[in-house]
N, C-alpha and C positions, 0 to 999 in steps of 0.2 A: 299805642303798640295794638295788635290784634290779638287777641290771645286765642290759644288753641286748644279745642273742645278733646283732641285723642293726638296719638302721636303722629298720624296720617290725616287726621282732620273729614269727620263726615263719614260716608258708607266708602269712602275709598281703601281699597282690601290693598297686602301686601300683594298676593298675584296681581292684583291690576297694575299696582305701583312697577312690578318687576318687567311686564308685559309691555308700558309704557315705552321703556327703554329711553328716549331722550323727546322732547318737547321742540324739535326743530320746526316753528312756523310762521306766518307771516308776524311780523312784530316780535320775532324771539329776544328774549331780553337777554338772553345767557351771551357775552362776548359784549355787550353794549356798553362801551366807554362809560356812558349818562350810569348804568347800574350801581356802579360802587365796587368797592372789593368785596372779595369773596371771602376773607379773614375776617370780617367784621360785619355786625348788624348794619346794612348800609338803608333801611327804610326803603327799598325798591322792590320790585319784583327781578330777581335772576340777579347775576354779577357780572364782572367784565371778564372773567377766564372762563372763556367757553366752553373748553373740556371739562375742566371743574363743574362750572353752573350744568353741564349736560348731565354729569354725575351724579350731583346731588340732587336735582331734580328728578330724574330716576328713580328717586328711592320716595322721596317727598315733594309731591308736585307743587304744595302749598309754596313751596320755597320762589316759582318761578310763576305762580296765578295771581299771587297773594302780596306778599312781601320777603324776603332776606333776612329770616331775624337768628336770634341766638340760637335755636337748634338748626337751623343752615347752615352757620356758623362751626358748629357741632360735628355736624355731617361732612362739611369741604375738609376741616382738618383732619379727619380720618380718611374719606376718599381722595384727597388730591395732593394729601403730602405737603412738604416744604418747599413747592415750587417758588415762593415768592422769595427766599433767599433770606438775607440779612431782615432782622424784624418778624420775620413771619412767626406766630407761636406755633405752627406745626413744623417749623423747622427743628424743632427740641431744643435743650438745654443747651447753652454754653459751656456748660461744667462738665459734658459726659460724651462719649462719642456718639452722634446721634444717628448718623446710617444716612442721614439728608444734608446737600449743600446747605451751607450756612448755620444760622444757629437763631434763637428766640430774640434775644439781644441787638439791638440794629449797632449800636456803637461800638460794642465790645466786638462783635463779627466784621462791622466794616473795619476796624482797627488790625482786626487777626488777617483779615482778607489781604489787604491792602501790603502786607507783610508776605501772604503767604497764599498766593490765588487759588490752591490746590482746594484750600476747604471752602469757596463758595464755587467754585469749576466741579469737582468732584462729588468730594463728601468730608465731612467734618470728624476728622477722627482722632486719635490720639494726642497725636502730635498738636493739632489746632487747640486742644485742650489744652496741652503743657504751655503754649503760647498765650493764652487768656492772664496767667500768671501776672506776666509784666504787661502784657499789651490791653489789658483790661483793668489795671489796677487804677482806683480813682480816690485814693486816700492823699493827704497830705505828703511832702517831700520830708526824708530824716533830717532832724535838728541838726545833724554833723553832716549836711550836705555838701558844706566848701569847706576849704582847709581855715579859714577864717571862724568856722563855728564847730571845729573840731571837739567832739570829747577826749575829756581826761581820762586816763586811766590808770593814772599813778605809775606803781613800779611795781617790778617782780612777776611771777607767773599768775597767770590766770587764763578762764575761759570766758570769751564774750559772746553773746548771742548777737547776731546782728539783722538787720534788714536792709537792702538797698532798691528796695521798691520805691519808686515815684524817684529816686535819685537824679539829677541832671548830669552832665557831663562836664567835667572844669576845662579839660581840653590842654591839661600841662605836656606837653613833649617830653616822652623819656628820651635819655640817649640812646646811640644806637644800640649797644650792647643789650638793650632793652626791648631790642625789635621782635616781633612774634609774627611773622606769616605777614611781613607788611605793616603790621600795626604798631604803631608807637604811641598811643593813647589809651589811656585805661576807661573804660565807658561806664557812667552810672553811676561813678563814684563816691565813696563817703570817707570821714579823716576822723583818724583819732591822734592822739599824744600821748604817748608813753617817756618813762624817764629811767635811764638804766641804774640799776643799782651796783655792776661789776663790771671790770673791765676783761668781760670776755665775750662768748660767743650766743646770739640770740637766735632765737629759731621763731618764726612767726608764720602759723600756717591754718591754711581752710581745709587741708586734705582729707579726702575721703569727708569730709565733714559742711559742705554746703549743697545747694540744689544747682546751681550754676556754673557755667565757665568762668573760675573767678582771675584774676591778677591781683597780683602785688606791688608795693613800692615802700620803700624805707627813705625817708627825706630828712636832713639837717637844715638847719636856720630858718628865717621869719618866710612866712607864706608869699612874700613879693620876691625871695630870693634865695632859694630852694636848692639844696645840692643833694644830690640822689648819693645813697649808701648802700643801697642794694635792690631789686627785683625779682620776680620771678612771675610766669606766667606758668607753665604746667610743673608742678612738682614729679619730682622721680617718684612711680610707684603709685599717682594720687588718680584715684578713678575720676571720670568728669572732668577732667581736664581742671581740677583743682590746683591748688598752690600751696609750696614750701619755699620761703625765703628764708636764709641765713646769713648771717652780719656780725661781724666784727664791732660792737658796740664800746662807748666808754662812758665809766660810772659817772653819774650827776649831768651827763649830755640828756635833754629834752630830744625827742624824735617825733616826726610826723608819718602817721602808718596811713598810708593811702591804699583803699579795698574797693574795685570793683570788677567790671567784666570786660572779656573778650568782644567786640562787635555787640550793637542791639542786636538783639533784646535781651542781652546776657545780665539780668538782674534777679536777685531772687533772696533766701534767706542761709543760714548757717549759724557756725561757731568761729569765734576766729580765737586759736591758740597761741599764748606766747611761752615759752618757758627758757629759761635764762641760765645763760652757765653751760659749760664742756658739758657736764652729766647727762645733760639733756640727750645730746647727739651720738653719745659713746654707745654700742650695741656689742657686736660680738670682738669688736679690735677696740681696745684699750691705748696701745701702743705696740712700738716694735720691739721684739726680742733680740739679744747680743746674739744669739745664733744667726739670725736674719739676714739673708743677702740685701743690701739696701740697694732701691734702684738707684741707678746714677742720674738719673734725670729729673729734675725738681718739679713744684706744681706749675704750670704755666709754660716750661718748654717745651722741647720735643725733638730729644736725641734720640730717640729708641720709636718712631711713630713705624718700621717695619713698612709692611703692603701698601701704607698708604703716605709714605714721604718716597722723596727722590734718593736714590742709591740704596732703599731696602735698610736701613739702618736698624739694628736690634741690640737687645744686650744678653750675652751668654750667659747660659747658667746651667748646671750637671742635673740630670735625674736624682730624685731625694732633696734638690735645695728647697727652702721659704724664703720667697722674697718677700720685702716689706716696701710697699710702693704708695703713690699718690695717684687719687685721678680725679679730675675736674668736667663738669659739662657745665657751659654756658651761651646763652645766643644761638642757639641752635647748632652748635659745634660741641663734639666731646673730645678727651684727652685717648690718643692710642698706645698701648705700651705694648712692645711686641719682645719676648723672649726666645730667644733659640736655643733647642737642645737637637740631641741626635740620638738616635734609636740604634742600636747595634744587632737587632732581631725585632723579629713581628712582636708588637707588644700591645697591650691595653693600658692606656694612657689616662693617669687618675689627677684632674684637676680640681684642687680644692680653694677655690675663693671665699675666705672671710672679707666682707665691706660692709659697714655701718649704712652704706648708703644703698646697695645694692648692687651688683655689676653682671657683666656678660663676660665668659671665657669661653675660646674657641681654640682647636688644634688646628695649625694653617699649614698646608704644604709649601714645597719650594715654590711654586707657580702661584702662589696667597691663591690655592682652593681651601676651602673650609672642609674638614674632612670630620668636623664634630664637635660638640659643644653646647651652650646654650645659657641661659641667665642661670644667675649661682645663687645656692642658699648657705649661708653661715652653717661650716662644717659637713657639708654633704659634698663627695665629690661627684663629677662629672666625668663620664667615662666617654673615652674614643680611643679606636682599635685605628693603627696603621702597621705597616710593613716597615722593615730595617729602611734610614734614609734619616735626611734632616728637615726641622720641621721647628717652627713659631709658634708659640702660644700665645694669644692675644687675650688683654685685659682692657675692659672698658666700662663707664658707665652704662645705666642701663636705658639710658636717657640721652638728650641732647639739650639740658637744660635746668636748672633748680640747682646747681651744683659748683661755684665757682670756686676757684682757690681762696682759701681764706678762712671756709667753713670748719676748720677744726678738724675732727675724729671722722667727720663725713668723708672727708678726701681721703683718708687713710685706708689701705688693705694688705690682706697677708695673701700671696698664693703660695700653694706646696704643689708641686709637681712630681709622682710616682709612677713607675712603670712595671707591669707584671707582662712576662712572657706569655705570646700564645701559642707557639711553636708554628712549625709550617703548617697552613691550610691548606687542604687538598684544593686543587683548581684555580688556586692563586694565577698560577701561569698557563698561558696554552701548552707548554709542554709537560705540564702534570695535570691537564684536563682530563675530569672524573669522565670513565668510559661508562656509556647509559647502553651500549651497545644497540639491538636491533629492538627499541622500546616504545612504548603508547601508554599514556598516561601524566601521573603528576609527578612532579618532582621538587619537593622541602628546599627552597633556596632562603641562603642568610648570608648576606654581605656586609654584614656589621665590624668584620674584622679584617676586612681583604683590602689588597692594594688596587691600583689604577697602573696596568700593565700593558693591554692593550696599546696597539699602533692608534693614530687618530684614522678615525672613518673616514671613505671619500666625501668630496663635498656634496653627494646628491644625497648623504644622509644629515647634512647639517641641521641642527634643531636650534632655533633661536640662539643663534649663533657660536652655536656647540658641537663639535664634532669626535667629544672624546665621550666613553664610557665610563664612568668614574666609579672607584670600588668593585673592580668587574671580578666573575667568576668564569670559568670554563669549562666547557662538554665536549665530549666527544658522544656524537649520536649515529647509529645505523640506521636509515632508510628502511623499514619493512617490509612494504609494497609497493611498487608503484602509484603515481597518483598525487594529485594534492594535500598538502599538508599545512598547520599550521603551528606556530609556536608562542605561546602568550600567558602574559600575568593580568590578563585584563578582568578588572574589580577583584584582585586575587593578590595584592600586592598592599606594604605598610608603607612603601616611597614611593617617588616619581622614578620610572622605571624605563631602561632601554636595553634593544635584543640586536644582535647582528649574528649574521651566519657567513662562515667560510668553508671553501672546499678544503682547506688545509690551513696550519697555523702559519699565521703571516701568508697565507695566499688570496684568491679572490673573492670579493666580495659576491656572495649570493641574494643575501636580501639584508633590512633593516627597519627599523621602527622605534618611534620614542614615545608617543602619544595616541594610542589605540582611539579607532572612532568605536564610539558611544561606551569609553572606559573609562569608569573612575577613579581620580588620584594621580592622573597622569601614567595609569597602567600601560602596558603596552599588547599591540597584538601583529606577530610579523606572518604573512603569508609567504610561503614555498611551495609554488605550483609546479608542475610538471617533474617530480621527482622520479627516480629509480633504484628498485628495491636494491639495497645492497650498497647503493651511495652512503658514503662515509662524509658526514657535516660535522664544523664546530661551531658549537651556540657560542656566545660571548654574550652572559647577562650582568647588568650593574645600573647605575642611577645616571640622572643628570642634575650636573650641577652640585656634584659632593653628596648626592643623596647615597644612603645606602639604608638597609634593613631586612625583613625577611617577606619570603615571597611564594607563592607555589607557581612552578612554572608548570603548563598544561602541553602536551606535544598529542596534538590530535589529528587525525585526516579530515580534510575539510576545509572552511575557510574558518574557523574557529570562534564564527562571530556568537555573543553570548544572546542568548533568549531575552526578548524586549520584555519586561516585566508584564502581568495580565493586564493592568491598568494603564498600558502605555499609551492607550488611545480613550476616547469617551465613552466610546460603545461598552467598554470592560470596565467603566468606573466601579470603586471599591467602596463598600461603606465605610463611611465617616459618624462617629458621634461627638460630642461637645466631649474634651479632656483633651490628653496629650496624644499624636499621632507620631510612630515614630517612620520619618521618610529616608527613604534611600534611592536614588534617581540612576544608578548604574545600570548600565545597559538601556535605558529608556533612548527613545529616538525623539524628534521634535515633530509635532504634529501640525503645527504649519498654521492656523488660525490668524489673522492678521487681527492687531489689536487697534483700536481706532487712535487718532492724534494722540487724545488726553493720556492714552496709558503709554506711549511711545517715549520714553524717556531715553535722552540722547539719540532720538532718532530710530531706535530699535523696536519694530511693531512686531516684535515676537516672546515668546516664553519660547526658551529651549531645553531640549531635554524632559519636558513633562510630564507629570504624571495627573491622572485622573480620579478624581474621587467623589462621591454623590452623598447628600448632605440630605436630613430629612428634619425641617428646623424642630426644636425642642421646646420654644417660646415663643411669643409675639414680642419681637423687640430687635436689639442689637445684637447681631452675630460677628465677634472679633476672632480674625486668624490671625497668627503673628510667629513669625521665626523670631523677632528679636532675641539676640542672648544664646540662641540654640541651635547654630551652627557657624560653619566658616563660609559656606557658600554667598555669592552674589546671587540671591534668589528673585524672583517675581512671583507675582500672584493675580490671577483673575478670578471673578465667581461669576457664573453664570444661571441663569432661572432654565431649570431645567424643565419648566411645560414647555419650552420652546423647544423642546429636540437640543440635542448634540449641536455645539455652534460650529457656523463655518465663518469663513473670513467673510468679515465685515458684521459680525454677530457684534452687539453692543452690551459688554459686560455689565452687572449691574455695579461693582466693583474691581477697583484693580490695584497694582502697588509694585512701585520696581525697589525704591529705595526710601526704607522709613528710620531706620534706626543704624546708621553705617550704611553697609552695602544689604543690609535684610531689611525684609518686606514685611508689613504690617498693614492691613485693610478692614474694613468694616464695612456691613451691609442690616437693611431694614428688613429682618426675616417675619415670616407670618408662619401661626402654626401649623404643622402637618403639611408645608410647601416644600418643594425641593428646589436644592440647587448642585449644581456642579462646581467642585473646585478644581482648580487647574493652576497645579503647582510644579514650576522649574526652575531656570538662571536665566540671568542674562547673557551669558556667553555661550557658543556652541561647543566648548571644551568642557565646562562644570559639570564635574560628578562628583557626588559625595552623600553623606548622614546628613540628618539634623532633626529636629523635632519642632512639628506645628500644634501650639495652643491653639485649641478651638473654644471659644466660649460665647453663651447667650446671658446676655444682660439685661433681658428682659420678663415677663410676664411667664412662670411657666404653664403646658399647654396643660389644658382642665377639661372637664366632662366627662361623660361618658363615650362607646364606642373606639375609643382611641385617638379621639379628634376634639379639638377645641367647638364648642357651641353645641356638640351632640348632648342637650342635656338630659333627654329621655334614654340614651343607652339604646338606639336602634340605629346605628351605626350610619346613618344619614343627616346632613345639618337641613331644617328644611320649615314648613309653616309650625309644626308642633312647637320645635324649637323657640321660634320666635313668639309663639306665647309663653313660654318661660319667661320673655323677657319685659313682654308686657305685664305679667302679675308680679312681677319685681320691681316694676318703673320706678322711681325715685332713689333716696337714700337707701343705701343697701352694701353699707360696706363689709367685704370680704365673701361676699355671695359668688357662686358659680357665673351667675349673668352679669355681675361687672365685669365685663370679659377686657377693658383697658385700666383697671385697677384704682379709678380714681375715688370708689366710694358711692359713685351716683349710677343706676342702670337709665341710661337716656340715649340720646339720638348718635351719640359714637359709639356704643355697645352695640347698635344698628347694625352700623357700618360694617362693626369689625364681625358679626355674624354674617353679614351678605359678603366678606370679601372671602368665606369659608363655605359658603353654601353649595350643596351638594354631597354624594357619597363622600363619606370619610376616606381619607388615603389608606 
């Protein structure tokens, strides 16, 4: 091995090295396959990757003139990135989002990318990291990997820590009632035996207590002749698709517990909880009371299926009654119970559902439109307003699995129905329309307790199969002046609004609108061109699909289009820093820059209704942008290098993502201290508007040095030869010193590369 007498050898100065640019001459070793790889000391001048080789030799000509040694490798890792993908040390650690395609462990990287090509094609992100837990596991399989090697748990209540990492799949087919999304096999399963000490109910659960999508089954009999007792894939109210299984057991009987995952690579760790006896299941309902009205349908029957059954069968009850009934959910199907009531006047209906397993209660009209309701909490009434008329109240489990008949107190519920008169609501009918006079401005609207009184709209107003404005209010408005007018709830409503305008009650339609252009939350914008002063207009406002709520209705002259946000286009990008960014794309338009194929999930090469932000890196390292868990929008993200100017169609982003966590987005990219980047944030759908929170975080080394940028060690506002002198003075072991730009405890060639990356005036 040739030794180096200085960083750049002999009399070759940094300035001369920078001016050299490349060394593309006759016999150029850059790109020669015989030169060897760039990420290892190859014993020859140059290396096989021409672009990487040229970049390195522009800094250190020794690498092409004499030999590609370990210092050349250091420079290559800094200047060339992880272009070699799996196994390239420059690709970064597999255990963290590293901002490059692939990661440094070749076997682990290959396993992950075989399942998820994005990790090698685009970037090794947080999802790729999570997949390493299973796909890169290299330990021994669990001792209880098969039914024959089941671990004996004895009897009684207990909490058992488990790991299914490395487990194989037994391949035992579950019966049809356990089928879940087409899957009848528990994958990567482990086994236990357990003996019942009482002939009651047992609850076995990984609910909210496992780091993967679990499945459970309980079996009786020998391993070569198992009979299913119970099963569950997704437990009611269990996050992360974890499981909760309930079964009737017999004292003294030994059962096999099969625990695994839904589809590979669903393996991981967690705790299996076993609780024996009815007391484990009782919550806010222990038993029916003598005064209760008893549901006539028993568990497993379907005699009061209401809107979900032929003939709309219901069980009549009275206001003030408490019904004691049963609910069940198994195999993707749930019990639906309907109770019919009559309201003699406009009322607020109070529905209190006490259920040990959790449930849903809804107020439903005679035509099976939902008038209000939601998921219920024990002891807390759910309110729904409605005019006089006939209704049904729907009761069902909060999910479609995990609650079979025979689940003891979990099947039990008590429903109490009360009503309070609201009195007549002004504007609830057209004949009682609220008179606005010759008005221009905003009107506060509340449709929470209104009925549906207007006739169906003409077919021209059909919206997603609906021609009805639900829970409507009526206003009588006199046009103040000749001209074009608009009526709008755009970005000013808590619900999915609809609007219509007529020349009189029951008269001719003038205009209608459901979802206004560039309006968030399916709010509305209705144009009324060419109106005449003194003309009287009937305005009908309400909701789509039974929606109701509050809104501000604006009546203004002109088209009423909302002003786009100031950062609607790249040129107006707003500054953003690490931390939480409040996002609201109401009123935004679509910029239109087409994304490359790798960013065009489901063929959609656009980010719609997008907003733009300008980010200056606060570290050298991986910057992560995440909408996960912070919005209901179907989001999309792209990141561009701001040094190239505002992107145009065909510009290639540094990073992009559509769906990373459900329909929400998360992506990351490798940032350089002081460099600027454009964030483009929007939605998959052209009609999607709303709010959310973007989490921006940088996982690298914080920017250091004077003059406001990394590498400016003498605080003169520019990174130049003087700062290079600081590097030379600190050469060698130097943990924690400012010149150790890559934080590896050594000042060396890689720190020179980092210095060159920020060479010039500080931003």
